[in-house]
N, C-alpha and C positions, 0 to 999 in steps of 0.2 A: 306396687310397681307392675306395669303392664308387661306381658311376655314379649320377648324379642321376636320379630318377624324376620325370617331368613329367606332371601330370594336368590336363587341361582339363575343368572343370566346365561343362556345357552349360546353356543357358537362364539364367534369373536365379536365383541361389543365395541363399536366405535367410541373413541374417547369423548368426542364432543357430545354425543347423545347421552352417555352415562354421566358426564358432568352436568348436563341439563337436568337429568333425573335426580342427581344428588341435590342440586339447588332447590328443586321442587320439594323434595323430601325434607330438607332443612327448614324451609318455610312452614311446612305442615307440622313438623316436630315442634318448632317454636310456638305455633298456635295450639299445640296439644291436640291436634286433629289426628295424629298418629302416635303410636309408641315408637320405641327404638327399632331400627331396621338395620339388617346386615345384608349388603349386596356382595355376592361372590361371583367372580367372572374372570374371563381372559380378554385382553385387548389385542387387536392387531398392532403391529409395530408402531410405537408412538414414543416420543421423547417429551417428558414434562419437565418444567423448570420452576422451582419454588421461588419464594420471595427473597431469599438471600441475595445480596447484590452481586456476589460472585457467580451466581447460578448460570447466567447465559454464557459466561466465559468457559464453562465446563462442557459446552456443546462443541465438539472439535471436528466431527465429520458426519453430519446428519444424513448426507446423501438425500434419497427420496423420502426419508422418514419424516413425518410432520413433527414440528416442534411447537409445544403448547405451553405458554406461561400460565401458571395457576396460582391459587391462593395459599397452598400449603407451605409449611416451613421447609427449609433445606434447599438443596441445589438441584442439579440435573439428575434424572434417572430415566431408565429405559423400560418400556413395557413391551411385551410380545407374547406370542403363543407359548404355552408351556409354563407360564407364570400365573400362579393363583393370586388374584387381586381381591382384597377385601376392603369394602367401604362401609364401616359402621356409621350410621347417623344416630347419634346418641346425645340425649340431654344430660348435661353435666349439672345435675341438680342435687340439692341436699349435700350429703357427705361426698358425693362424686365431683363436687365443684373444685377440682384440683387438677390442673392440666398435666403436671408431671406424673401424678398418680395414674391418670388416664393413659398417658403414653406408656408407662411402665406396665399397665394391665394388658395393653395390646401386645407388647413384646412378650409378656409372660404367657399369653395364650399361644403364641407360636412356639415358645420354648417348651411348653407342655405337650403340644402336638408332636414336636420332634422327639421328646422323651418317650412318648408312646410308640414312636417308630424305631426306638433304640438308639437315637442319636443324642449325644451330649452337646447341647448348645447353650449359649449364654449371651452376655452383654459385653460391650466394650465401654468402659467408663467414660471415654471421651467422645463416643459416637453413638448415634441412635441405631436401632435395628437389632437383628438377631445374627449371631456369629457362630461359626463352627471352625475351631482351630485357626483363629485369626483371619478368617475370610467371611465375607458377608453373604448370608443366604437369604435374608429378608430385609427389605427397606421399609421404613416407617416414616410417614410424614402426615401431619394433620393440619386442619384449619379449624378455627372456632368462630362461630357467628352467634352472638348473643347467647353464649353458653350452650350452643349445640355444636358438637364436634362432627366433622366430616373428613373426607379423604381417608387414608388409612394405611394399609400394608400391602406389600407385593412380595410374595414368596416364590423364589425360583425353584420350580419342581424339575422339569426336564427341558427348560428353555434353552435355546442356542445362545450361549453366553457371548458369542461374537458381536451381538447387538450392543453390548456395553462398550465395545471399542469405539462406538460413535460419540461417546461422551467421556468425561471424567466423573464417574458415579460418586455423587456426594463429595467431590473433590479428590477422590482417590484415582490411582491407575486402574484400568479396567480389570486387571488380573486379581484385584481384591475380591471380586465376586465369585461365588460358588453356587452350586445347585444341589438339590437332593440326589439327583441322578449320579453325582460324583461320589456319593457316600452310601448309597443304598443299591443293592442288586438282588432282586429286581426293585426298581423304583415304582412306587404307586403313581397312578395317573392323577392329573388335576381333579378329575371327577371323583376318584376314590377318596380324595381328601376333603371334599366339601362338607360332609356331615361331621367328621372329626374336628375340623377347624372351627366349625360353627359351635360345636359343643364346648371346645376349650376357650374360645373367645367369650361366649356367654358366661362360662364359669369364672374367667378372670375378671370380667366386668361386674360379676354379681347380679346378672340379669337372668330371670327365669326364661326357659325356652322349652317348648313342647316337643321338640325333636322333628318337627315338620319342616321340610324344605320346599318352598313354592318355586315354580319354574316359569320362566318367561323369556322372550327374546326382545332385544332392544336394538334395532338397526338404525333408528333415527329419532329425532325429537318427538315426532308424532307417536311412535311406539312408547317412548318414555312417558308422555302425557297419558296415554291409555293405561299404562301400568300404574301410574299414580292414582288414576280414577279407581282402578280395581283394588288397590291397597286401601284406599279410603273406604270403599264398600266392605272390604274384608274386616276393617277395624270395627265396623258396626254390625257385622254378621254374627249369627249364632254359630259357634264352632261345630264342625262336623268331622268325624274321623274318616268319612268315606269319600268326600268330594273336596277337591282343591278349589276354593272360591276364585282363585286367579285364573284358572284354566277350565274349570268345569270337569276336569278329568278325575276319575275315581281310582 
């Protein structure tokens, strides 16, 4: 099994550009031109709506925030600064060809991260995601395209939760949502959680990871295409402990 490639997208990454990036990576993963990839990022304020037919009804007061229908399961959710979003692009091959097992592995990666932070988190048997004391701290929603999984999870770190008042998150009232900042003092930053969450997700998926986090910026689809080209080059490059093949930085 090839090692997981972890890419931290810096700044606020527009949803449409990252969606384009995911689609490109899914196609390459299907063609086995790349191994599994984990994108870690923050979005500017965006509302996404999944495939469930009730989803659009959950958008109650979007205001100026863009509303984007997408392929993942579930209903409406909100993204914004202070939320750590993870998009694993993972081939569900061999023993991993089990969608429920894959979803559970994503949730477990977040549960393990929160345990490392001293928080007891778990599951709601009727609902997806990760929960603390009956409130949802992390949303999970995926899509599968020819047995390659994409989309992923959104962990509320120190996001302003009033953004959820624009929707009924996954069919609930907005006050069902919580964030790490409500449970940890001091609360770690999104940046401080990048390496730990990558490690826990890799572990829960059973995917090897060398501990390296590559960094890039994606402001538009052109940036996304450029990043894809560099990832393809990286996949065929001789590993180096000194130079990041994506940026050339040592």
